[in-house]
N, C-alpha and C positions, 0 to 999 in steps of 0.2 A: 234839783235834778242836774243842773249844769256842774255843780261842785263834785258830786259823787261820781260822775262819768269821767272826769278828767284824770284822776289817779289811775283808773282802770286802763284808760287809753295809753297813758304814759308808761305804765308797767308793761302793757302789751307791746308797745313800740320798743321798749328796752329788750324784751324777750326776742322780738324779731331781729333787732340789731345784733344781739348775742348769737342768735342762730345763724345770721348772715356771716358774722365774723368767724364762727366755727367752720362753716362751709368754705369760706375763703382760705382759712388756714389749711384745711384739708387739701384744697386745690393746689395751694402753693407748695405744700409738702410733697405732693405727688409729681410736681414738675421736675424736669431733669436737672436743672441747675442747682437745686437744693439738696440733691442726694449725693452721697459719697460714691466715687467710682472705685472699682477694685483696681488692683495693680495691672491685671491683664487688659482691662478696658482702657486704662491710661496709656499703656504701651501701644495698643492697637491704634488709638487715636493719634498719638504722636507719630507713629509710623505712616499713617495716612497723610498727615500734614507734611511730613518730609517727602513722601512720594509725590504729592501734588506740587509742592514747591520745586522739586527736582524736574518735574515735567514742564512747569512754567519756565524754569531757568533754561532748560534744554531748548525749548522752543524759541525763547528770546535769543539764545546763543545761535541757533540755526539762522534766525532772521538776520542777526547782526553779521554773521559770516557771509550770508548771501549778499547783503548790502555792500559789505566791504569788498567782496570778490567782484561785484559789478563795478564798483568804483575803481578798483585796481585795473580791471579789464579796460574800462573807458580811458583811464589815464595812459596806460601802456599803448592802447590802440591809437590814441591821438599822437603820442610821441612817435610811434612807428610811421604813421601817415605823414607827420611833419618831416621826419627824417627822409622818407622816400621822396617827398615833395622837394626837399632841399637837394637830394641827389639828382633828381630829374631836372631841376632847374639848372644845376651846374653842368650836366651832360647835354643839355639842350643845345643843339646847333641851329642857329637861326641864320638864314641867308641874308635877311635884311638887316641883321644886327652887325655892328662893327666891332 
């Protein structure tokens, strides 16, 4: 009894394994990465990538421009204040100073 049931089970498990492998292959073939894209699909995809890259580049450029403009403003503002302070200290007339 035990000997005759083993080959049947083994054959049945082989059939199940083969069936699972066929289903897996069908699934993998239906996936996007395994199919060939047409020329128009490839062009559209590359244009989308370029567009998004351009947007990111432009936004980082805007941010860097903003940061640099603020830094320039702060540097120039400090210089201006320092210069005005120097002018005021030279023109200052103190009655108690000799």
